[in-house]
ROSEBA-699697 format. One record per residue (C-alpha): residue number from 1; residue in one letter; chain; x, y, z. Coordinates in pm, 1 decimal. Example, Ala and Ser with C-alpha at 12.3 -4.5 7.8 and 13.67 -1.06 7.14 Angstrom:
BEGIN
(site 1 'A' 'A' (1230.0 -450.0 780.0))
(site 2 'S' 'A' (1367.0 -106.0 714.0))
//
This chain:
BEGIN
(site 1 'X' 'A' (-1338.6 3.2 2110.8))
(site 2 'X' 'A' (-1306.0 286.2 1855.6))
(site 3 'X' 'A' (-1556.1 566.1 1841.0))
(site 4 'X' 'A' (-1527.7 890.1 1647.3))
(site 5 'X' 'A' (-1784.4 1166.7 1668.1))
(site 6 'X' 'A' (-1800.1 1433.7 1399.4))
(site 7 'X' 'A' (-1424.4 1426.5 1324.2))
(site 8 'X' 'A' (-1291.3 1708.9 1109.0))
(site 9 'X' 'A' (-936.5 1764.4 988.5))
(site 10 'X' 'A' (-870.2 2094.8 819.0))
(site 11 'X' 'A' (-538.3 2208.1 669.9))
(site 12 'X' 'A' (-464.2 2571.8 596.9))
(site 13 'X' 'A' (-291.0 2614.9 261.3))
(site 14 'X' 'A' (-213.9 2986.1 255.3))
(site 15 'X' 'A' (-548.9 3163.6 251.7))
(site 16 'X' 'A' (-732.4 2844.9 156.6))
(site 17 'X' 'A' (-873.8 2585.1 395.2))
(site 18 'X' 'A' (-869.6 2221.9 282.7))
(site 19 'X' 'A' (-1107.8 1986.9 466.2))
(site 20 'X' 'A' (-943.0 1642.2 455.5))
(site 21 'X' 'A' (-1214.2 1498.4 682.7))
(site 22 'X' 'A' (-1565.8 1639.5 708.9))
(site 23 'X' 'A' (-1754.4 1517.4 1012.0))
(site 24 'X' 'A' (-1666.3 1144.7 1023.6))
(site 25 'X' 'A' (-1853.4 938.3 1285.6))
(site 26 'X' 'A' (-1771.8 566.8 1305.0))
(site 27 'X' 'A' (-1781.0 290.4 1562.6))
(site 28 'X' 'A' (-1559.1 -20.8 1553.4))
(site 29 'X' 'A' (-1592.4 -300.3 1807.7))
(site 30 'X' 'A' (-1317.1 -508.2 1966.7))
(site 31 'X' 'A' (-1230.5 -804.4 1743.8))
(site 32 'X' 'A' (-1362.6 -648.4 1422.2))
(site 33 'X' 'A' (-1178.2 -673.4 1088.7))
(site 34 'X' 'A' (-1238.3 -351.2 894.3))
(site 35 'X' 'A' (-1103.8 -213.0 565.6))
(site 36 'X' 'A' (-1100.8 159.6 493.9))
(site 37 'X' 'A' (-1116.4 218.5 119.2))
(site 38 'X' 'A' (-1102.6 524.5 -99.1))
(site 39 'X' 'A' (-917.6 683.6 -390.2))
(site 40 'X' 'A' (-609.7 903.9 -342.4))
(site 41 'X' 'A' (-701.8 1227.9 -166.1))
(site 42 'X' 'A' (-1027.3 1085.3 -24.8))
(site 43 'X' 'A' (-918.5 1126.1 338.4))
(site 44 'X' 'A' (-849.8 759.9 419.8))
(site 45 'X' 'A' (-486.7 820.9 523.0))
(site 46 'X' 'A' (-593.0 1121.3 732.7))
(site 47 'X' 'A' (-851.3 904.3 908.8))
(site 48 'X' 'A' (-590.8 632.9 969.1))
(site 49 'X' 'A' (-350.2 890.9 1116.1))
(site 50 'X' 'A' (-620.6 1006.8 1357.7))
(site 51 'X' 'A' (-723.0 650.9 1455.0))
(site 52 'X' 'A' (-353.7 564.9 1501.4))
(site 53 'X' 'A' (-297.3 870.7 1724.6))
(site 54 'X' 'A' (-36.2 1002.8 1479.9))
(site 55 'X' 'A' (-233.8 1324.9 1447.7))
(site 56 'X' 'A' (-514.1 1511.1 1624.2))
(site 57 'X' 'A' (-846.0 1628.1 1476.7))
(site 58 'X' 'A' (-927.9 1992.9 1412.2))
(site 59 'X' 'A' (-1263.1 1929.0 1575.2))
(site 60 'X' 'A' (-1468.5 1633.8 1697.8))
(site 61 'X' 'A' (-1401.5 1355.4 1947.6))
(site 62 'X' 'A' (-1213.3 1025.1 1928.2))
(site 63 'X' 'A' (-1235.9 753.6 2193.9))
(site 64 'X' 'A' (-1005.6 449.7 2199.2))
(site 65 'X' 'A' (-1091.4 183.7 2458.2))
(site 66 'X' 'A' (-1318.7 438.9 2630.3))
(site 67 'X' 'A' (-1036.2 693.4 2666.1))
(site 68 'X' 'A' (-1079.8 1030.0 2498.7))
(site 69 'X' 'A' (-762.7 1062.6 2291.8))
(site 70 'X' 'A' (-871.8 1352.1 2069.2))
(site 71 'X' 'A' (-747.9 1608.5 2322.3))
(site 72 'X' 'A' (-433.0 1435.6 2448.7))
(site 73 'X' 'A' (-92.2 1602.2 2418.1))
(site 74 'X' 'A' (198.6 1459.9 2213.7))
(site 75 'X' 'A' (352.0 1263.9 2504.5))
(site 76 'X' 'A' (18.3 1103.5 2595.7))
(site 77 'X' 'A' (-43.6 1014.0 2230.2))
(site 78 'X' 'A' (305.5 858.5 2202.7))
(site 79 'X' 'A' (234.1 641.2 2509.4))
(site 80 'X' 'A' (-101.3 527.6 2361.4))
(site 81 'X' 'A' (66.7 446.2 2026.9))
(site 82 'X' 'A' (333.1 240.1 2198.5))
(site 83 'X' 'A' (97.4 42.1 2422.4))
(site 84 'X' 'A' (-228.6 14.0 2229.8))
(site 85 'X' 'A' (-153.8 23.1 1856.1))
(site 86 'X' 'A' (59.6 -186.0 1622.6))
(site 87 'X' 'A' (144.6 -28.2 1286.3))
(site 88 'X' 'A' (225.2 -199.7 956.3))
(site 89 'X' 'A' (324.7 30.8 669.2))
(site 90 'X' 'A' (364.0 -19.0 295.7))
(site 91 'X' 'A' (734.9 73.5 317.2))
(site 92 'X' 'A' (812.2 -164.6 610.4))
(site 93 'X' 'A' (1002.5 112.7 802.4))
(site 94 'X' 'A' (1276.7 -122.4 924.9))
(site 95 'X' 'A' (1623.5 -13.8 1043.0))
(site 96 'X' 'A' (1855.9 -134.4 762.1))
(site 97 'X' 'A' (2156.5 -216.4 983.4))
(site 98 'X' 'A' (1959.6 -392.7 1256.4))
(site 99 'X' 'A' (1872.3 -763.0 1264.7))
(site 100 'X' 'A' (1511.4 -881.3 1241.1))
(site 101 'X' 'A' (1520.9 -948.9 1617.1))
(site 102 'X' 'A' (1644.6 -598.2 1700.8))
(site 103 'X' 'A' (1388.2 -436.7 1469.6))
(site 104 'X' 'A' (1111.5 -623.7 1651.4))
(site 105 'X' 'A' (1256.8 -531.1 1993.1))
(site 106 'X' 'A' (1236.6 -154.9 1925.7))
(site 107 'X' 'A' (887.9 -83.6 2070.8))
(site 108 'X' 'A' (990.5 -274.9 2384.5))
(site 109 'X' 'A' (1305.5 -64.2 2422.1))
(site 110 'X' 'A' (1088.7 249.1 2411.4))
(site 111 'X' 'A' (859.8 123.9 2687.1))
(site 112 'X' 'A' (1142.6 11.1 2913.3))
(site 113 'X' 'A' (1107.8 -371.0 2892.6))
(site 114 'X' 'A' (1427.5 -532.5 3024.9))
(site 115 'X' 'A' (1673.2 -717.9 2799.2))
(site 116 'X' 'A' (1581.8 -1080.1 2866.8))
(site 117 'X' 'A' (1205.1 -1022.8 2849.2))
(site 118 'X' 'A' (1255.2 -814.8 2537.6))
(site 119 'X' 'A' (1442.1 -1088.3 2351.2))
(site 120 'X' 'A' (1189.6 -1353.0 2454.2))
(site 121 'X' 'A' (891.4 -1141.7 2340.9))
(site 122 'X' 'A' (1060.1 -1047.0 2012.4))
(site 123 'X' 'A' (1143.7 -1413.0 1941.6))
(site 124 'X' 'A' (784.3 -1511.6 2016.0))
(site 125 'X' 'A' (650.2 -1242.6 1779.5))
(site 126 'X' 'A' (885.2 -1355.2 1499.2))
(site 127 'X' 'A' (778.5 -1716.3 1546.9))
(site 128 'X' 'A' (415.0 -1604.8 1523.5))
(site 129 'X' 'A' (483.1 -1477.2 1169.4))
(site 130 'X' 'A' (690.6 -1785.9 1072.6))
(site 131 'X' 'A' (1029.6 -1611.6 1085.9))
(site 132 'X' 'A' (1183.3 -1790.7 1383.7))
(site 133 'X' 'A' (1470.1 -1903.7 1156.4))
(site 134 'X' 'A' (1553.3 -1551.1 1032.3))
(site 135 'X' 'A' (1613.3 -1362.7 1358.0))
(site 136 'X' 'A' (1976.3 -1266.4 1282.6))
(site 137 'X' 'A' (1907.6 -1155.9 923.8))
(site 138 'X' 'A' (1913.7 -787.0 830.5))
(site 139 'X' 'A' (1643.6 -639.7 602.6))
(site 140 'X' 'A' (1876.0 -652.8 296.9))
(site 141 'X' 'A' (1903.2 -1031.1 347.8))
(site 142 'X' 'A' (1524.4 -1078.6 345.9))
(site 143 'X' 'A' (1264.7 -1081.2 68.8))
(site 144 'X' 'A' (991.9 -815.2 54.0))
(site 145 'X' 'A' (741.6 -1054.0 208.1))
(site 146 'X' 'A' (981.3 -1146.6 488.4))
(site 147 'X' 'A' (1046.0 -776.7 560.0))
(site 148 'X' 'A' (672.2 -717.5 587.4))
(site 149 'X' 'A' (652.0 -1013.9 828.1))
(site 150 'X' 'A' (923.7 -855.2 1042.8))
(site 151 'X' 'A' (720.4 -532.4 1040.4))
(site 152 'X' 'A' (413.2 -730.2 1148.1))
(site 153 'X' 'A' (605.7 -901.5 1428.4))
(site 154 'X' 'A' (721.2 -556.7 1547.8))
(site 155 'X' 'A' (359.8 -434.1 1536.0))
(site 156 'X' 'A' (245.0 -732.2 1745.3))
(site 157 'X' 'A' (526.8 -747.3 2001.1))
(site 158 'X' 'A' (352.2 -520.2 2255.1))
(site 159 'X' 'A' (31.6 -722.2 2225.2))
(site 160 'X' 'A' (-159.7 -411.3 2107.4))
(site 161 'X' 'A' (-536.1 -387.9 2120.7))
(site 162 'X' 'A' (-540.6 -263.7 1758.7))
(site 163 'X' 'A' (-340.8 -355.4 1447.0))
(site 164 'X' 'A' (-339.4 -80.0 1181.3))
(site 165 'X' 'A' (-211.4 -179.1 836.3))
(site 166 'X' 'A' (-163.6 96.4 576.6))
(site 167 'X' 'A' (-147.2 -53.5 223.2))
(site 168 'X' 'A' (35.5 -358.4 370.5))
(site 169 'X' 'A' (72.7 -526.9 28.6))
(site 170 'X' 'A' (146.4 -209.9 -171.9))
(site 171 'X' 'A' (513.0 -296.0 -235.6))
(site 172 'X' 'A' (467.5 -671.2 -282.4))
(site 173 'X' 'A' (403.0 -897.1 -581.7))
(site 174 'X' 'A' (66.8 -1074.2 -604.7))
(site 175 'X' 'A' (189.4 -1411.7 -466.5))
(site 176 'X' 'A' (354.4 -1245.4 -163.9))
(site 177 'X' 'A' (47.5 -1022.9 -114.7))
(site 178 'X' 'A' (-169.3 -1334.6 -81.4))
(site 179 'X' 'A' (70.8 -1477.7 181.3))
(site 180 'X' 'A' (68.9 -1153.5 384.4))
(site 181 'X' 'A' (-312.1 -1130.0 368.7))
(site 182 'X' 'A' (-339.7 -1493.6 485.0))
(site 183 'X' 'A' (-124.8 -1401.5 782.9))
(site 184 'X' 'A' (-341.6 -1096.5 862.0))
(site 185 'X' 'A' (-655.2 -1314.8 832.0))
(site 186 'X' 'A' (-499.2 -1560.7 1078.2))
(site 187 'X' 'A' (-411.8 -1281.2 1322.2))
(site 188 'X' 'A' (-777.0 -1174.6 1312.9))
(site 189 'X' 'A' (-888.6 -1533.5 1384.9))
(site 190 'X' 'A' (-659.4 -1524.8 1689.3))
(site 191 'X' 'A' (-862.1 -1231.5 1824.9))
(site 192 'X' 'A' (-680.3 -920.6 1700.8))
(site 193 'X' 'A' (-879.4 -610.8 1603.1))
(site 194 'X' 'A' (-756.7 -515.0 1255.6))
(site 195 'X' 'A' (-801.9 -207.7 1037.1))
(site 196 'X' 'A' (-656.5 -214.0 685.4))
(site 197 'X' 'A' (-628.7 98.2 471.2))
(site 198 'X' 'A' (-623.7 13.2 100.8))
(site 199 'X' 'A' (-734.5 129.8 -241.0))
(site 200 'X' 'A' (-751.6 -230.6 -370.9))
(site 201 'X' 'A' (-1093.5 -394.2 -357.0))
(site 202 'X' 'A' (-959.0 -752.3 -351.7))
(site 203 'X' 'A' (-748.2 -666.9 -43.8))
(site 204 'X' 'A' (-1045.2 -493.6 122.6))
(site 205 'X' 'A' (-1258.5 -804.7 68.3))
(site 206 'X' 'A' (-1050.4 -995.1 323.8))
(site 207 'X' 'A' (-1215.5 -776.3 588.2))
(site 208 'X' 'A' (-1562.6 -838.3 729.7))
(site 209 'X' 'A' (-1662.6 -473.7 690.5))
(site 210 'X' 'A' (-1564.6 -206.2 438.6))
(site 211 'X' 'A' (-1583.5 167.0 509.2))
(site 212 'X' 'A' (-1561.3 366.8 184.4))
(site 213 'X' 'A' (-1444.1 725.4 209.4))
(site 214 'X' 'A' (-1501.2 994.1 -51.0))
(site 215 'X' 'A' (-1426.0 1366.0 -19.6))
(site 216 'X' 'A' (-1356.9 1332.1 353.4))
(site 217 'X' 'A' (-1686.4 1163.1 439.1))
(site 218 'X' 'A' (-1803.7 804.1 487.4))
(site 219 'X' 'A' (-1977.6 722.4 158.9))
(site 220 'X' 'A' (-2060.6 360.0 243.4))
(site 221 'X' 'A' (-2042.7 119.7 537.8))
(site 222 'X' 'A' (-2079.6 -237.0 410.5))
(site 223 'X' 'A' (-2075.3 -574.0 582.6))
(site 224 'X' 'A' (-1904.1 -830.9 360.0))
(site 225 'X' 'A' (-2101.8 -1159.7 352.2))
(site 226 'X' 'A' (-1881.4 -1456.1 442.4))
(site 227 'X' 'A' (-1933.2 -1614.3 99.1))
(site 228 'X' 'A' (-1786.9 -1303.9 -69.3))
(site 229 'X' 'A' (-1479.6 -1261.7 148.7))
(site 230 'X' 'A' (-1135.2 -1330.0 6.2))
(site 231 'X' 'A' (-929.3 -1568.5 213.0))
(site 232 'X' 'A' (-1228.8 -1777.6 328.7))
(site 233 'X' 'A' (-1133.6 -2143.2 292.5))
//
């Protein structure tokens, strides 16, 4: 489903060139649950931005669902992001004055889904994350965990082929983090392909595979035995 071949991302800082990624080649199958780990500055966020079609590589190839996205223009990338990828960020990225329902409807507005269908799909997505009773609440009326659930419902509303979560528990206390990770585990059991970017090993251990990045390269590609996974009941 995801294949990168010799991906490089180079930034020019004045006369200096900074290589954020140095020839990354990975393959991720449909239905996999993968964590990308690494310290600050390792290149993990750069890799997530490329996988999420938020940025393009300096060199190398990236295929998503057999389509070569590494050379698409901004409009084509925006269409892929809207249809194929659901994003969950550490900061939730919700509109403060909009209700939970309207926040979840946003991706559907962008792709032209009509009003009635939009409401029905948004309601369904909120019910999926156990927030069917909070649809009229604004972000300020919700807890941190509930806001992250709204963000997850928004990520899922287009039925994307890939869910990308960047430090999804970074702004949450430990009890709420466990609840959010349980929900992500459940979404994987329902068949979603999930990639989590994190610097926390206990969060990464929910995944079935951990890619460790160091200095812009894959340092390790580990399968997590079932007995060692967090969230296994």
